[in-house]
N, C-alpha and C positions, 0 to 999 in steps of 0.2 A: 504494499500499497501507501503512496506516496501523496502528498497533500500541498499545494505551493499552497505559496502563502506571498503575500504584498506587505511588507513591515516596514511601516514610512517609510515604503519609497525604493527599502530593497526586497529583491526577488531570494525567497529564500522557502527550500523544501523540507517537509517533514518525512522523513522515509522508517514505514513501519520494517524490521527487521529481524525475523524468533521476535522474542519478546521485551523489542526493545525501539527505543524512537531517538534515531540520528536526526540529527541536521547538519541542510548543509547548507550552503553560499552558494546559489544562482546566477549563469551570466547571460546576456542578449544570445552568445554563442554557443550554448546547452552545453557550458563545462562547469563542472559547480567542484565545488571543496569544502569539505569537514570541517567543521563548524569544534571540534574537539572540546572549549572552556563553558561551552553549553553543555548542563546535563539533561533533561528531560526525564521527569519522574513513570517509568516504564506503567504506571495503572490511570494516567491521565484518558481519557477518551478521546478521540482525534474531534469532538466536538468544544474540548477542554484545550486546546492548542492555541487557538489565535490569540483568547484570553493569559495564559503565560509566557509566551512570545510578547505579548503588552507588556508585561509584567518586566518582561527580563530586560526588554528595549525601548521603554519608555521616552528613556535619556535623547533617544533620536526621532521624536517628535519634531516637526516643525509646520510652520503655517500650510505650507502645500501638500505636505502628508500627515493627517490626525489624524490614523490609527492604524491598524492591524488587519488587512481586508483576505480572506479566504477564496483562492484561486480557482482554487477546484478540490 
């Protein structure tokens, strides 16, 4: 399962691999790089991920990008 997000203007995706969530920075060219310094609790449901990312990255909010939006 892969869920894509716009996190305050930055494209990111969360992948469910076995029983773990893994976070990735995504580029416009299709290249992804894993974010190792953010650990997403495995018990979170897909519906809770946007709120969690908002809590972690809220300092990146700006006038143009005020929220975390689930894309897929």
